[in-house]
MMTF fields as JSON, N, C-alpha, C and O atoms, coordinates in Angstrom:
{
  "mmtfVersion": "1.0.0",
  "mmtfProducer": "UNKNOWN",
  "numBonds": 375,
  "numAtoms": 376,
  "numGroups": 94,
  "numChains": 1,
  "numModels": 1,
  "chainsPerModel": [1],
  "groupsPerChain": [94],
  "chainIdList": ["A"],
  "bondAtomList": [4, 2, 8, 6, 12, 10, 16, 14, 20, 18, 24, 22, 28, 26, 32, 30, 36, 34, 40, 38, 44, 42, 48, 46, 52, 50, 56, 54, 60, 58, 64, 62, 68, 66, 72, 70, 76, 74, 80, 78, 84, 82, 88, 86, 92, 90, 96, 94, 100, 98, 104, 102, 108, 106, 112, 110, 116, 114, 120, 118, 124, 122, 128, 126, 132, 130, 136, 134, 140, 138, 144, 142, 148, 146, 152, 150, 156, 154, 160, 158, 164, 162, 168, 166, 172, 170, 176, 174, 180, 178, 184, 182, 188, 186, 192, 190, 196, 194, 200, 198, 204, 202, 208, 206, 212, 210, 216, 214, 220, 218, 224, 222, 228, 226, 232, 230, 236, 234, 240, 238, 244, 242, 248, 246, 252, 250, 256, 254, 260, 258, 264, 262, 268, 266, 272, 270, 276, 274, 280, 278, 284, 282, 288, 286, 292, 290, 296, 294, 300, 298, 304, 302, 308, 306, 312, 310, 316, 314, 320, 318, 324, 322, 328, 326, 332, 330, 336, 334, 340, 338, 344, 342, 348, 346, 352, 350, 356, 354, 360, 358, 364, 362, 368, 366, 372, 370],
  "bondOrderList": [1, 1, 1, 1, 1, 1, 1, 1, 1, 1, 1, 1, 1, 1, 1, 1, 1, 1, 1, 1, 1, 1, 1, 1, 1, 1, 1, 1, 1, 1, 1, 1, 1, 1, 1, 1, 1, 1, 1, 1, 1, 1, 1, 1, 1, 1, 1, 1, 1, 1, 1, 1, 1, 1, 1, 1, 1, 1, 1, 1, 1, 1, 1, 1, 1, 1, 1, 1, 1, 1, 1, 1, 1, 1, 1, 1, 1, 1, 1, 1, 1, 1, 1, 1, 1, 1, 1, 1, 1, 1, 1, 1, 1],
  "groupList": [{"groupName": "MET", "atomNameList": ["N", "CA", "C", "O"], "elementList": ["N", "C", "C", "O"], "formalChargeList": [0, 0, 0, 0], "bondAtomList": [1, 0, 2, 1, 3, 2], "bondOrderList": [1, 1, 2], "singleLetterCode": "M", "chemCompType": "L-PEPTIDE LINKING"}, {"groupName": "ALA", "atomNameList": ["N", "CA", "C", "O"], "elementList": ["N", "C", "C", "O"], "formalChargeList": [0, 0, 0, 0], "bondAtomList": [1, 0, 2, 1, 3, 2], "bondOrderList": [1, 1, 2], "singleLetterCode": "A", "chemCompType": "L-PEPTIDE LINKING"}, {"groupName": "THR", "atomNameList": ["N", "CA", "C", "O"], "elementList": ["N", "C", "C", "O"], "formalChargeList": [0, 0, 0, 0], "bondAtomList": [1, 0, 2, 1, 3, 2], "bondOrderList": [1, 1, 2], "singleLetterCode": "T", "chemCompType": "L-PEPTIDE LINKING"}, {"groupName": "PRO", "atomNameList": ["N", "CA", "C", "O"], "elementList": ["N", "C", "C", "O"], "formalChargeList": [0, 0, 0, 0], "bondAtomList": [1, 0, 2, 1, 3, 2], "bondOrderList": [1, 1, 2], "singleLetterCode": "P", "chemCompType": "L-PEPTIDE LINKING"}, {"groupName": "GLY", "atomNameList": ["N", "CA", "C", "O"], "elementList": ["N", "C", "C", "O"], "formalChargeList": [0, 0, 0, 0], "bondAtomList": [1, 0, 2, 1, 3, 2], "bondOrderList": [1, 1, 2], "singleLetterCode": "G", "chemCompType": "PEPTIDE LINKING"}, {"groupName": "HIS", "atomNameList": ["N", "CA", "C", "O"], "elementList": ["N", "C", "C", "O"], "formalChargeList": [0, 0, 0, 0], "bondAtomList": [1, 0, 2, 1, 3, 2], "bondOrderList": [1, 1, 2], "singleLetterCode": "H", "chemCompType": "L-PEPTIDE LINKING"}, {"groupName": "SER", "atomNameList": ["N", "CA", "C", "O"], "elementList": ["N", "C", "C", "O"], "formalChargeList": [0, 0, 0, 0], "bondAtomList": [1, 0, 2, 1, 3, 2], "bondOrderList": [1, 1, 2], "singleLetterCode": "S", "chemCompType": "L-PEPTIDE LINKING"}, {"groupName": "LEU", "atomNameList": ["N", "CA", "C", "O"], "elementList": ["N", "C", "C", "O"], "formalChargeList": [0, 0, 0, 0], "bondAtomList": [1, 0, 2, 1, 3, 2], "bondOrderList": [1, 1, 2], "singleLetterCode": "L", "chemCompType": "L-PEPTIDE LINKING"}, {"groupName": "VAL", "atomNameList": ["N", "CA", "C", "O"], "elementList": ["N", "C", "C", "O"], "formalChargeList": [0, 0, 0, 0], "bondAtomList": [1, 0, 2, 1, 3, 2], "bondOrderList": [1, 1, 2], "singleLetterCode": "V", "chemCompType": "L-PEPTIDE LINKING"}, {"groupName": "PHE", "atomNameList": ["N", "CA", "C", "O"], "elementList": ["N", "C", "C", "O"], "formalChargeList": [0, 0, 0, 0], "bondAtomList": [1, 0, 2, 1, 3, 2], "bondOrderList": [1, 1, 2], "singleLetterCode": "F", "chemCompType": "L-PEPTIDE LINKING"}, {"groupName": "CYS", "atomNameList": ["N", "CA", "C", "O"], "elementList": ["N", "C", "C", "O"], "formalChargeList": [0, 0, 0, 0], "bondAtomList": [1, 0, 2, 1, 3, 2], "bondOrderList": [1, 1, 2], "singleLetterCode": "C", "chemCompType": "L-PEPTIDE LINKING"}, {"groupName": "GLU", "atomNameList": ["N", "CA", "C", "O"], "elementList": ["N", "C", "C", "O"], "formalChargeList": [0, 0, 0, 0], "bondAtomList": [1, 0, 2, 1, 3, 2], "bondOrderList": [1, 1, 2], "singleLetterCode": "E", "chemCompType": "L-PEPTIDE LINKING"}, {"groupName": "ASP", "atomNameList": ["N", "CA", "C", "O"], "elementList": ["N", "C", "C", "O"], "formalChargeList": [0, 0, 0, 0], "bondAtomList": [1, 0, 2, 1, 3, 2], "bondOrderList": [1, 1, 2], "singleLetterCode": "D", "chemCompType": "L-PEPTIDE LINKING"}, {"groupName": "LYS", "atomNameList": ["N", "CA", "C", "O"], "elementList": ["N", "C", "C", "O"], "formalChargeList": [0, 0, 0, 0], "bondAtomList": [1, 0, 2, 1, 3, 2], "bondOrderList": [1, 1, 2], "singleLetterCode": "K", "chemCompType": "L-PEPTIDE LINKING"}, {"groupName": "ILE", "atomNameList": ["N", "CA", "C", "O"], "elementList": ["N", "C", "C", "O"], "formalChargeList": [0, 0, 0, 0], "bondAtomList": [1, 0, 2, 1, 3, 2], "bondOrderList": [1, 1, 2], "singleLetterCode": "I", "chemCompType": "L-PEPTIDE LINKING"}, {"groupName": "TYR", "atomNameList": ["N", "CA", "C", "O"], "elementList": ["N", "C", "C", "O"], "formalChargeList": [0, 0, 0, 0], "bondAtomList": [1, 0, 2, 1, 3, 2], "bondOrderList": [1, 1, 2], "singleLetterCode": "Y", "chemCompType": "L-PEPTIDE LINKING"}, {"groupName": "GLN", "atomNameList": ["N", "CA", "C", "O"], "elementList": ["N", "C", "C", "O"], "formalChargeList": [0, 0, 0, 0], "bondAtomList": [1, 0, 2, 1, 3, 2], "bondOrderList": [1, 1, 2], "singleLetterCode": "Q", "chemCompType": "L-PEPTIDE LINKING"}, {"groupName": "TRP", "atomNameList": ["N", "CA", "C", "O"], "elementList": ["N", "C", "C", "O"], "formalChargeList": [0, 0, 0, 0], "bondAtomList": [1, 0, 2, 1, 3, 2], "bondOrderList": [1, 1, 2], "singleLetterCode": "W", "chemCompType": "L-PEPTIDE LINKING"}, {"groupName": "ARG", "atomNameList": ["N", "CA", "C", "O"], "elementList": ["N", "C", "C", "O"], "formalChargeList": [0, 0, 0, 0], "bondAtomList": [1, 0, 2, 1, 3, 2], "bondOrderList": [1, 1, 2], "singleLetterCode": "R", "chemCompType": "L-PEPTIDE LINKING"}],
  "groupTypeList": [0, 1, 2, 3, 4, 5, 3, 3, 2, 1, 6, 2, 6, 7, 8, 6, 9, 10, 8, 4, 11, 7, 9, 5, 6, 9, 2, 12, 7, 11, 12, 13, 14, 13, 6, 15, 13, 11, 16, 1, 9, 10, 11, 7, 17, 13, 18, 12, 1, 18, 2, 14, 1, 1, 1, 18, 13, 18, 0, 4, 18, 3, 0, 13, 11, 11, 7, 13, 15, 15, 11, 7, 13, 15, 10, 10, 14, 5, 4, 4, 16, 3, 9, 13, 1, 13, 4, 18, 4, 14, 18, 6, 2, 6],
  "groupIdList": [1, 2, 3, 4, 5, 6, 7, 8, 9, 10, 11, 12, 13, 14, 15, 16, 17, 18, 19, 20, 21, 22, 23, 24, 25, 26, 27, 28, 29, 30, 31, 32, 33, 34, 35, 36, 37, 38, 39, 40, 41, 42, 43, 44, 45, 46, 47, 48, 49, 50, 51, 52, 53, 54, 55, 56, 57, 58, 59, 60, 61, 62, 63, 64, 65, 66, 67, 68, 69, 70, 71, 72, 73, 74, 75, 76, 77, 78, 79, 80, 81, 82, 83, 84, 85, 86, 87, 88, 89, 90, 91, 92, 93, 94],
  "secStructList": [7, 7, 5, 6, 6, 5, 7, 7, 7, 6, 6, 1, 7, 7, 7, 7, 7, 7, 6, 6, 7, 7, 7, 1, 1, 2, 2, 2, 2, 2, 2, 2, 2, 2, 2, 2, 2, 2, 2, 2, 6, 7, 7, 3, 3, 3, 3, 3, 3, 3, 3, 2, 2, 2, 2, 2, 2, 2, 2, 7, 7, 7, 7, 7, 4, 4, 4, 7, 3, 3, 3, 3, 3, 3, 3, 3, 6, 6, 1, 1, 1, 7, 7, 7, 7, 7, 1, 7, 1, 7, 7, 7, 7, 7],
  "xCoordList": [0.882, 0.086, 0.959, 2.0, 0.396, 1.285, 1.039, -0.046, 1.969, 2.135, 2.269, 2.891, 1.785, 2.036, 3.578, 4.46, 3.85, 5.249, 6.013, 7.161, 5.362, 5.958, 5.284, 4.166, 5.709, 5.0, 4.273, 4.723, 3.125, 2.617, 3.349, 4.086, 3.171, 3.99, 3.116, 1.971, 3.745, 2.912, 1.789, 0.963, 1.481, 0.35, -0.65, -1.8, -0.405, -1.53, -1.312, -0.808, -1.694, -1.622, -2.693, -3.829, -2.26, -3.064, -4.214, -3.855, -5.398, -6.301, -5.847, -5.338, -6.013, -5.682, -6.769, -7.672, -6.595, -7.592, -6.808, -5.578, -7.551, -6.981, -7.826, -9.041, -7.137, -7.546, -8.554, -8.149, -9.883, -11.045, -11.533, -12.097, -11.381, -12.025, -13.633, -14.032, -14.354, -15.862, -16.432, -16.023, -17.488, -18.218, -19.738, -20.174, -20.528, -21.836, -22.801, -23.872, -22.334, -23.281, -22.158, -21.01, -22.734, -22.008, -21.584, -20.499, -22.428, -22.139, -20.85, -20.034, -20.636, -19.534, -18.334, -17.358, -18.302, -17.147, -16.885, -15.763, -17.939, -17.857, -17.096, -16.205, -17.572, -17.059, -15.537, -14.789, -15.024, -13.626, -12.915, -11.917, -13.411, -12.674, -12.621, -11.561, -13.625, -13.453, -12.425, -11.753, -12.329, -11.264, -9.927, -8.972, -9.755, -8.501, -8.015, -6.859, -8.992, -8.776, -8.305, -7.449, -8.932, -8.459, -7.145, -6.409, -6.866, -5.6, -4.454, -3.309, -4.623, -3.598, -3.594, -2.713, -4.548, -4.483, -4.417, -3.602, -5.326, -5.512, -7.097, -8.008, -7.33, -8.537, -8.875, -8.178, -9.865, -10.212, -11.397, -12.166, -11.594, -12.951, -13.322, -12.465, -14.604, -15.15, -14.863, -15.524, -13.839, -13.472, -14.366, -14.886, -14.725, -15.542, -16.532, -16.215, -17.696, -18.592, -19.85, -20.356, -20.232, -21.441, -22.265, -21.811, -23.608, -24.457, -25.068, -24.953, -25.768, -26.423, -27.528, -27.793, -28.22, -29.251, -28.743, -29.366, -27.731, -27.22, -26.505, -26.401, -26.033, -25.436, -26.504, -26.348, -27.598, -28.696, -29.28, -29.795, -29.359, -29.993, -28.952, -29.396, -27.696, -26.755, -26.684, -26.657, -26.662, -26.566, -27.878, -27.936, -28.705, -30.006, -30.169, -30.989, -29.367, -29.328, -29.425, -28.995, -30.06, -30.257, -29.057, -28.083, -29.131, -28.0, -28.567, -29.704, -27.72, -28.133, -28.173, -27.14, -29.257, -29.505, -28.635, -28.21, -28.407, -27.759, -26.24, -25.524, -25.722, -24.448, -24.309, -23.168, -25.263, -25.49, -24.622, -25.081, -23.24, -22.484, -22.007, -21.623, -22.059, -21.557, -20.06, -19.379, -19.577, -18.181, -17.979, -18.911, -16.766, -16.466, -14.906, -14.242, -14.303, -12.915, -12.796, -13.379, -11.949, -11.661, -10.198, -9.398, -9.966, -8.587, -8.296, -9.139, -7.034, -6.568, -6.547, -6.225, -6.902, -7.048, -5.82, -5.797, -4.651, -3.275, -2.583, -1.504, -3.244, -2.755, -3.735, -4.665, -3.477, -4.371, -3.842, -2.719, -4.927, -4.586, -4.756, -5.646, -4.001, -4.003, -5.333, -5.737, -5.965, -6.944, -6.46, -5.424, -7.276, -6.872, -7.906, -9.102, -7.502, -8.412, -9.059, -8.423, -10.435, -11.281, -11.223, -11.435, -10.954, -11.063, -9.681, -8.609, -9.876, -8.686, -8.015, -7.184, -8.52, -7.892, -8.097, -7.371, -9.276, -9.79, -10.986, -11.954, -11.016, -11.966, -12.222, -11.249, -13.319, -13.643, -13.586, -14.08, -13.028, -12.956, -13.566, -13.142, -14.432, -14.961, -15.293, -15.742],
  "yCoordList": [-1.288, 0.052, 1.123, 1.124, 2.227, 3.501, 4.329, 4.267, 5.026, 5.901, 7.29, 7.604, 8.198, 9.591, 9.905, 9.381, 10.7, 10.876, 9.903, 10.118, 8.674, 7.535, 7.065, 6.627, 7.021, 6.456, 5.049, 4.134, 4.993, 3.52, 2.609, 2.892, 1.308, 0.182, -0.368, 0.021, -1.205, -1.791, -2.408, -2.522, -2.923, -3.68, -2.852, -3.267, -1.511, -0.496, 0.876, 1.908, 0.7, 1.94, 3.101, 2.815, 4.285, 5.25, 5.67, 5.829, 5.836, 6.291, 7.586, 8.51, 7.65, 8.815, 9.304, 8.575, 10.493, 11.125, 11.432, 11.427, 11.683, 11.974, 13.118, 13.158, 14.095, 15.223, 14.796, 14.173, 15.133, 14.706, 13.397, 12.692, 12.946, 11.768, 12.186, 13.252, 11.202, 11.389, 10.474, 9.37, 11.253, 10.52, 10.449, 11.383, 9.52, 9.441, 10.274, 10.753, 10.386, 10.994, 11.623, 11.193, 12.77, 13.261, 12.295, 12.398, 11.469, 10.417, 9.567, 9.31, 9.113, 8.45, 9.272, 8.697, 10.592, 11.372, 11.418, 11.112, 11.819, 11.893, 10.482, 10.498, 9.424, 8.112, 8.024, 7.508, 8.495, 8.484, 9.304, 8.884, 10.597, 11.554, 11.012, 11.105, 10.497, 9.891, 8.75, 8.596, 7.973, 7.03, 7.605, 7.07, 8.683, 9.392, 9.929, 9.747, 10.668, 11.427, 10.358, 10.639, 9.117, 8.165, 7.568, 7.291, 7.371, 6.757, 7.841, 7.425, 9.085, 10.063, 10.848, 11.691, 10.614, 11.25, 12.816, 13.533, 13.25, 14.576, 15.078, 14.256, 16.428, 16.946, 17.88, 18.881, 17.645, 18.595, 19.367, 18.912, 20.508, 21.187, 21.899, 22.196, 22.158, 22.735, 24.169, 24.873, 24.693, 26.196, 26.811, 27.812, 26.508, 27.122, 26.141, 25.009, 26.651, 25.731, 26.454, 27.506, 25.766, 26.365, 25.195, 24.104, 25.425, 24.263, 24.134, 24.988, 22.947, 22.785, 23.654, 24.064, 24.013, 25.008, 26.43, 27.022, 26.921, 28.253, 28.127, 29.132, 26.934, 26.994, 26.923, 27.507, 26.245, 26.195, 27.488, 27.737, 28.437, 29.772, 30.504, 31.288, 30.254, 30.955, 30.592, 31.393, 29.175, 28.527, 28.016, 27.834, 27.846, 27.423, 26.147, 26.031, 25.137, 23.869, 22.829, 22.983, 21.683, 20.689, 19.977, 19.743, 19.649, 19.008, 17.989, 18.084, 17.003, 15.932, 16.461, 16.942, 16.43, 16.98, 16.118, 16.634, 14.821, 14.034, 14.462, 13.993, 15.303, 15.692, 16.688, 16.89, 17.373, 18.364, 19.78, 20.849, 19.587, 20.721, 20.707, 19.678, 21.912, 22.11, 22.261, 21.752, 23.127, 23.322, 23.062, 23.222, 22.677, 22.331, 22.351, 21.686, 23.001, 23.079, 22.577, 23.12, 21.429, 21.017, 21.576, 21.787, 21.783, 22.245, 21.66, 21.416, 21.482, 20.946, 22.012, 23.17, 21.595, 22.722, 23.408, 24.434, 22.649, 23.238, 24.004, 24.588, 23.937, 24.597, 25.47, 25.967, 25.662, 26.492, 27.89, 28.203, 28.782, 30.263, 30.936, 30.565, 31.77, 32.375, 33.167, 33.742, 33.185, 34.127, 35.508, 35.735, 36.504, 37.895, 38.548, 38.314, 39.309, 39.847, 41.115, 41.893, 41.174, 42.242, 43.462, 44.596, 43.221, 44.463, 45.406, 45.02, 46.45, 47.304, 47.53, 48.405, 46.577, 46.662, 47.854, 48.121, 48.598, 49.766, 49.275, 48.793, 49.336, 49.084, 50.207, 50.619, 50.76, 51.784, 51.14, 50.022, 51.749, 51.235, 52.348, 53.502, 52.014, 52.94, 52.514, 53.329],
  "zCoordList": [-0.133, -0.027, 0.103, 0.759, -0.686, -0.869, 0.442, 1.02, 0.848, 1.933, 1.663, 0.647, 2.408, 2.018, 1.694, 2.375, 0.727, 0.239, -0.348, -0.737, -0.456, -1.301, -2.284, -2.015, -3.553, -4.706, -4.551, -3.86, -5.262, -5.169, -5.816, -6.761, -5.284, -5.796, -7.118, -7.351, -7.835, -9.098, -8.779, -9.685, -7.533, -7.096, -6.825, -6.964, -6.382, -6.049, -6.86, -6.416, -7.85, -8.811, -8.371, -7.99, -8.454, -8.033, -9.093, -10.26, -8.8, -9.608, -10.367, -9.733, -11.595, -12.367, -13.422, -13.834, -13.768, -14.693, -16.015, -16.047, -17.041, -18.297, -18.891, -18.701, -19.651, -20.185, -21.293, -22.274, -21.138, -22.157, -21.72, -22.558, -20.429, -20.055, -19.85, -19.384, -20.264, -20.281, -19.051, -18.692, -18.518, -17.524, -17.894, -18.568, -17.557, -18.136, -17.107, -17.48, -15.855, -14.787, -13.826, -13.713, -13.128, -12.075, -10.874, -10.301, -10.595, -9.643, -10.046, -9.161, -11.378, -11.791, -11.469, -10.989, -11.688, -11.485, -10.011, -9.607, -9.073, -7.718, -7.135, -6.286, -7.694, -7.154, -7.515, -6.684, -8.706, -9.147, -8.258, -7.672, -8.09, -7.261, -5.801, -5.183, -5.273, -3.756, -3.641, -2.622, -4.699, -4.721, -4.917, -4.354, -5.688, -5.776, -4.504, -4.123, -3.767, -2.506, -1.404, -0.565, -1.479, -0.436, -0.586, 0.361, -1.865, -2.278, -2.36, -2.184, -2.589, -2.718, -1.348, -1.18, -0.342, 0.845, 0.629, 1.209, -0.232, -0.346, -0.31, -0.405, -0.171, -0.06, -1.124, -1.29, -1.845, -3.035, -2.641, -1.795, -3.201, -3.079, -4.388, -5.22, -4.538, -5.995, -5.9, -5.137, -6.689, -6.705, -7.544, -7.052, -8.717, -9.771, -10.426, -10.791, -10.536, -11.127, -11.866, -11.474, -12.915, -13.639, -13.744, -14.09, -13.416, -13.496, -14.844, -15.723, -14.967, -16.415, -16.527, -17.657, -15.583, -15.645, -16.124, -17.006, -15.605, -15.795, -17.228, -17.932, -17.635, -19.098, -20.107, -21.18, -19.852, -20.833, -20.883, -21.973, -19.981, -20.114, -21.139, -21.977, -21.057, -21.774, -23.4, -24.334, -23.446, -24.658, -25.374, -26.59, -24.683, -25.214, -25.931, -26.841, -25.522, -26.102, -25.037, -23.894, -25.522, -24.511, -23.983, -24.698, -22.779, -21.981, -21.02, -20.559, -20.735, -19.759, -18.403, -17.936, -17.709, -16.305, -15.257, -14.222, -15.582, -14.484, -14.474, -13.589, -15.384, -15.198, -14.223, -13.807, -13.757, -12.943, -12.948, -12.545, -13.494, -13.825, -15.305, -15.862, -15.891, -17.126, -17.266, -18.156, -16.144, -16.113, -14.497, -13.709, -14.12, -12.781, -12.572, -13.367, -11.652, -11.337, -9.907, -8.968, -9.783, -8.366, -8.136, -9.048, -6.804, -6.471, -5.086, -4.223, -5.011, -3.67, -2.624, -2.887, -1.413, -0.416, 0.035, 0.715, -0.472, -0.129, -1.366, -1.262, -2.401, -3.655, -4.233, -3.599, -5.584, -6.35, -6.218, -5.823, -6.653, -6.792, -5.336, -4.57, -5.071, -3.57, -3.547, -4.558, -2.443, -2.176, -1.943, -1.317, -2.491, -2.131, -1.239, -1.413, -0.349, 0.752, -0.02, -0.732, 0.255, -0.453, 0.458, 0.026, 1.623, 2.527, 2.491, 2.026, 2.958, 3.103, 4.483, 4.726, 5.378, 6.69, 7.63, 8.588, 7.199, 7.802, 8.728, 8.139, 9.93, 10.862, 11.765, 12.397, 11.936, 13.065, 14.376, 14.518, 15.341, 16.541, 17.593, 17.548, 18.405, 19.376, 20.754, 21.56]
}
């Protein structure tokens, strides 16, 4: 079994994803992501997403409802783009 910081052995290959890989439903994608998170000891979160309903309003073409998202970006909780504070650090004290 693979341990954190050590590559998996030949008998325990890590679940991987390919660019352009297709899934028949959002449940299929979630199952594969869950397996990846368990094997890679990482935590992912949904950073950016556009639902099928929102995409249909813009494009006006039929889409499969069971996909749930038209566009979805997962990021590691330890990586990705840094968050920028929207405040200016000014707070009134009284």
